[in-house]
Backbone bond lengths (Angstrom), bond angles and torsions (degrees), N, CA, C in turn:
res aa  C-N    CA-C-N  psi(-1)  N-CA   C-N-CA  omega(-1)  CA-C   N-CA-C  phi
1 X - - - 1.422 - - 1.552 109.79 -
2 X 1.341 116.37 -44.89 1.485 119.09 177.48 1.504 111.84 -59.79
3 X 1.371 116.10 -42.36 1.462 118.58 -178.90 1.543 110.97 -63.90
4 X 1.334 117.36 -41.15 1.453 121.34 175.78 1.523 112.64 -59.26
5 X 1.325 115.34 -44.54 1.457 121.52 -178.78 1.569 109.17 -64.31
6 X 1.316 117.32 -45.65 1.483 121.23 178.38 1.535 110.15 -63.29
7 X 1.347 115.13 -36.86 1.480 117.85 -178.35 1.566 108.51 -67.01
8 X 1.340 115.75 -44.32 1.445 120.41 176.47 1.523 115.04 -61.84
9 X 1.282 116.84 -39.83 1.506 122.95 174.97 1.511 111.25 -61.80
10 X 1.320 115.66 -44.45 1.473 120.80 178.98 1.549 110.91 -65.47
11 X 1.307 116.42 -39.74 1.477 120.88 177.38 1.514 109.49 -61.74
12 X 1.345 117.55 -49.12 1.503 121.25 -175.97 1.570 108.37 -64.96
13 X 1.329 117.26 -39.49 1.465 119.58 176.99 1.511 113.48 -62.32
14 X 1.334 114.23 -39.88 1.475 119.28 176.64 1.468 112.41 -63.99
15 X 1.313 117.59 -45.00 1.473 123.74 178.43 1.526 110.38 -62.72
16 X 1.258 119.74 -42.29 1.460 124.31 178.80 1.539 111.60 -62.24
17 X 1.338 115.94 -42.25 1.458 118.87 178.02 1.489 111.79 -69.35
18 X 1.311 117.83 -36.29 1.469 122.32 -177.52 1.520 108.74 -68.14
19 X 1.361 118.00 -37.27 1.452 119.43 179.90 1.509 114.06 -67.62
20 X 1.369 118.63 -32.72 1.440 119.40 179.74 1.498 111.68 -75.25
21 X 1.313 118.54 -16.86 1.434 122.54 -178.31 1.522 112.92 -95.44
22 X 1.307 117.21 0.90 1.438 121.87 -175.17 1.545 110.35 -68.16
23 X 1.257 117.75 140.96 1.465 123.26 175.77 1.532 108.08 -97.75
24 X 1.322 119.19 122.53 1.464 118.27 179.40 1.510 113.64 -72.47
25 X 1.301 117.12 144.03 1.458 122.61 172.23 1.515 110.14 -104.93
26 X 1.309 115.69 -2.85 1.448 121.56 178.30 1.536 109.27 -139.18
27 X 1.289 115.85 129.71 1.471 120.76 -177.97 1.515 108.52 -81.72
28 X 1.325 115.73 149.55 1.496 118.77 -177.91 1.493 108.70 -71.82
29 X 1.343 114.38 155.15 1.435 121.26 -177.98 1.539 110.43 -68.44
30 X 1.289 117.65 153.43 1.488 124.22 177.83 1.518 106.39 -71.79
31 X 1.370 115.64 147.36 1.448 117.45 172.45 1.515 110.95 -72.07
32 X 1.329 118.42 176.41 1.439 121.45 -176.94 1.520 113.49 -70.54
33 X 1.313 118.45 -8.07 1.476 120.53 179.12 1.500 111.56 -74.26
34 X 1.355 114.89 164.78 1.492 121.57 -177.15 1.512 109.53 -93.99
35 X 1.320 119.54 36.83 1.499 121.25 -177.45 1.520 111.81 -124.28
36 X 1.359 116.89 31.84 1.454 120.98 -175.26 1.466 109.62 -150.88
37 X 1.363 115.92 144.67 1.469 122.49 171.75 1.511 107.15 -137.10
38 X 1.350 114.09 149.65 1.480 119.35 -177.85 1.512 109.39 -154.78
39 X 1.306 114.78 138.28 1.479 119.41 175.31 1.532 112.10 -76.70
40 X 1.310 117.89 -9.47 1.468 120.07 178.44 1.520 110.42 -110.05
41 X 1.302 118.75 9.64 1.472 120.65 -177.91 1.494 110.59 -70.60
42 X 1.320 113.54 143.92 1.456 120.54 175.78 1.521 110.28 -92.07
43 X 1.337 117.46 -7.49 1.448 123.36 -175.19 1.562 107.22 -101.10
44 X 1.316 116.49 122.03 1.437 122.12 -171.69 1.522 113.00 -57.72
45 X 1.306 122.10 -38.17 1.454 123.11 -176.97 1.543 111.46 -68.66
46 X 1.337 119.35 -17.45 1.450 122.36 -179.97 1.532 111.31 -103.49
47 X 1.354 117.08 -10.98 1.449 121.83 -172.95 1.502 113.77 -71.94
48 X 1.351 115.47 131.71 1.469 123.32 171.19 1.540 105.07 -131.27
49 X 1.319 115.45 164.35 1.432 122.49 177.48 1.514 110.87 -79.42
50 X 1.333 118.99 143.69 1.463 120.20 173.43 1.496 109.13 -74.87
51 X 1.326 117.90 171.23 1.442 119.70 173.78 1.497 111.15 -99.73
52 X 1.308 114.73 120.59 1.484 120.38 -177.97 1.516 111.29 -100.89
53 X 1.277 117.48 134.43 1.467 124.91 178.40 1.501 111.31 -105.58
54 X 1.340 114.29 144.63 1.464 119.54 176.57 1.563 109.96 -73.36
55 X 1.300 115.02 -43.59 1.475 121.14 -179.74 1.571 104.43 -112.49
56 X 1.360 113.92 -177.82 1.412 120.17 173.44 1.521 113.10 -56.05
57 X 1.305 117.40 135.05 1.490 120.11 -176.94 1.555 108.00 -73.58
58 X 1.326 113.79 146.77 1.447 121.02 177.77 1.513 108.58 -92.42
59 X 1.382 116.48 102.75 1.435 123.82 -175.21 1.518 111.48 -56.01
60 X 1.319 117.56 -43.45 1.442 123.44 179.23 1.517 111.54 -60.41
61 X 1.323 116.82 -40.69 1.458 121.55 177.08 1.502 112.26 -66.48
62 X 1.288 118.16 -38.94 1.415 123.06 177.62 1.549 109.45 -60.88
63 X 1.345 116.12 -50.03 1.448 120.63 176.91 1.512 113.10 -56.82
64 X 1.319 116.17 -44.22 1.468 122.89 -179.07 1.550 110.19 -59.76
65 X 1.332 116.00 -46.63 1.472 121.05 178.97 1.515 110.65 -60.82
66 X 1.354 117.33 -44.42 1.452 120.47 177.77 1.542 112.01 -55.99
67 X 1.355 114.22 -48.57 1.489 117.60 -176.40 1.547 109.46 -70.64
68 X 1.398 117.99 -36.71 1.414 119.10 175.32 1.515 115.66 -59.78
69 X 1.377 113.93 -31.45 1.474 119.12 175.98 1.551 113.87 -78.71
70 X 1.327 115.72 -3.02 1.444 120.48 175.41 1.524 114.36 106.80
71 X 1.279 116.99 8.66 1.498 119.37 179.32 1.471 114.27 -82.81
72 X 1.314 115.94 146.75 1.453 122.47 174.53 1.536 106.62 -107.69
73 X 1.351 114.36 112.14 1.468 117.50 -176.50 1.557 111.27 -72.25
74 X 1.322 112.20 123.22 1.499 119.51 -177.94 1.567 109.33 -99.13
75 X 1.325 116.90 -42.08 1.472 120.56 178.55 1.502 109.62 -128.44
76 X 1.321 117.83 126.23 1.437 122.08 177.26 1.543 107.57 -130.50
77 X 1.287 115.68 90.53 1.456 121.92 178.47 1.508 107.40 -133.55
78 X 1.363 113.76 85.71 1.437 119.01 -176.44 1.500 108.79 -46.31
79 X 1.304 117.68 129.30 1.457 132.97 16.09 1.509 114.91 -96.50
80 X 1.353 118.40 19.41 1.449 121.67 -177.81 1.516 112.88 -118.96
81 X 1.331 114.01 137.18 1.496 120.02 -179.58 1.523 108.91 -136.39
82 X 1.311 116.78 133.30 1.490 121.57 174.37 1.519 107.14 -125.89
83 X 1.366 113.99 127.36 1.462 119.33 -179.88 1.521 106.90 -131.06
84 X 1.315 114.96 154.89 1.476 121.00 178.17 1.543 109.03 -119.54
85 X 1.311 113.16 133.22 1.490 120.48 176.67 1.550 106.63 -111.38
86 X 1.319 117.06 136.15 1.423 124.74 179.56 1.516 110.86 -116.76
87 X 1.322 117.39 123.26 1.446 122.38 -179.14 1.557 107.87 -64.56
88 X 1.337 114.13 149.76 1.449 120.74 -174.93 1.516 112.76 -67.78
89 X 1.273 119.06 -54.88 1.518 120.00 -173.63 1.484 114.30 -79.94
90 X 1.345 116.44 -55.06 1.514 118.33 -173.45 1.513 113.02 -92.68
91 X 1.287 117.73 -4.50 1.507 124.91 177.47 1.515 111.54 60.87
92 X 1.355 117.36 35.30 1.474 122.00 173.30 1.519 108.02 -68.07
93 X 1.316 116.37 144.43 1.446 121.63 178.66 1.564 112.81 -108.22
94 X 1.319 113.72 132.24 1.467 118.87 177.20 1.544 106.01 -122.46
95 X 1.355 115.46 143.64 1.420 122.03 179.15 1.494 110.52 -103.48
96 X 1.343 117.44 132.95 1.449 125.12 173.36 1.526 106.37 -113.69
97 X 1.291 116.14 123.99 1.447 121.11 173.89 1.510 108.64 -121.33
98 X 1.354 115.55 136.71 1.467 122.13 178.53 1.510 105.76 -129.06
99 X 1.333 114.17 142.25 1.472 120.53 171.34 1.528 107.09 -137.46
100 X 1.366 114.57 127.12 1.433 120.70 -176.76 1.563 107.36 -98.49
101 X 1.372 114.02 119.12 1.439 118.75 179.05 1.506 104.95 -121.22
102 X 1.338 115.78 110.32 1.418 125.50 -173.37 1.512 111.05 54.62
103 X 1.323 122.21 -112.22 1.453 124.07 179.07 1.498 111.68 -105.94
104 X 1.327 118.33 21.67 1.475 120.68 -178.14 1.514 108.13 -125.11
105 X 1.339 116.04 128.05 1.450 124.90 175.19 1.488 109.16 -99.36
106 X 1.363 114.52 113.99 1.439 118.98 177.26 1.553 108.42 -94.73
107 X 1.339 115.56 144.84 1.422 122.48 -170.50 1.511 112.34 -127.75
108 X 1.319 117.75 144.45 1.450 121.66 170.47 1.525 105.52 -143.26
109 X 1.349 115.50 124.58 1.436 122.05 178.05 1.491 108.39 -128.58
110 X 1.371 115.30 126.63 1.485 119.21 -175.70 1.465 110.88 -147.68
111 X 1.359 112.53 144.06 1.494 119.51 173.93 1.494 108.28 -80.07
112 X 1.305 116.13 146.59 1.469 123.01 179.31 1.546 110.76 -80.29
113 X 1.296 117.35 -28.33 1.481 120.94 -177.72 1.523 110.62 -131.57
114 X 1.339 112.92 162.97 1.477 118.85 176.97 1.487 111.17 86.08
115 X 1.339 112.91 171.50 1.456 122.43 179.47 1.524 111.55 -96.84
116 X 1.334 112.81 -48.57 1.502 118.46 -179.33 1.521 108.70 -116.05
117 X 1.333 113.31 151.58 1.491 118.35 178.93 1.522 109.61 -113.75
118 X 1.362 119.97 6.83 1.415 126.90 -179.99 1.576 109.70 59.47
119 X 1.335 117.93 29.10 1.426 122.54 176.89 1.505 116.01 82.60
120 X 1.369 119.03 9.11 1.434 121.81 -176.18 1.515 111.37 -64.26
121 X 1.292 119.57 -41.40 1.501 120.78 -176.09 1.493 110.09 -68.06
122 X 1.329 117.84 -42.90 1.475 120.81 178.61 1.606 109.79 -62.40
123 X 1.331 114.89 -43.00 1.450 119.72 179.69 1.615 109.29 -61.93
124 X 1.322 115.09 -40.46 1.478 119.01 179.46 1.513 110.70 -62.46
125 X 1.298 118.01 -41.95 1.446 120.32 -179.51 1.541 111.80 -70.63
126 X 1.358 116.32 -33.80 1.450 117.11 173.98 1.500 114.64 -70.20
127 X 1.328 115.99 -34.53 1.519 118.94 174.46 1.507 108.96 -66.00
128 X 1.318 119.59 -37.74 1.457 122.08 176.80 1.564 108.89 -62.05
129 X 1.293 113.41 -46.89 1.511 119.22 -179.43 1.562 108.83 -58.17
130 X 1.298 116.91 -47.94 1.487 121.08 -177.90 1.501 110.74 -61.57
131 X 1.350 118.74 -39.13 1.420 121.55 -179.75 1.526 115.06 -73.12
132 X 1.348 116.55 -23.83 1.441 120.07 -175.74 1.530 115.49 -101.15
133 X 1.318 116.45 -11.63 1.466 118.89 179.94 1.522 110.59 -115.96
134 X 1.313 115.63 137.36 1.495 121.21 -176.55 1.548 111.01 -67.14
């Protein structure tokens, strides 16, 4: 009985660790607030276009552009990247998530607080697009 219990506990611990290490291939939906944009959103007001590449995307270049735009990379597990941007004056934090699926870079940028972001997240994704496409 003890061996079975220990085996079950080990199995559950392994599953829990495996789930936290999973790399998403789909970004979560934006909340109902006006402070989020996503290329995978089903809601029109949040929808932006993904970045499409002609050839294979240069992961190192993507990371460089994110940091050049002011992002602090939190998770870098190709094909997934999570960066945090902090506003200068009020120190608000925004999350940028990217997932590369074949030759398409999907983006989600969202403020952690507030209802509106005054278009900051959409502008950030457009700056990223401009820096990554010729």
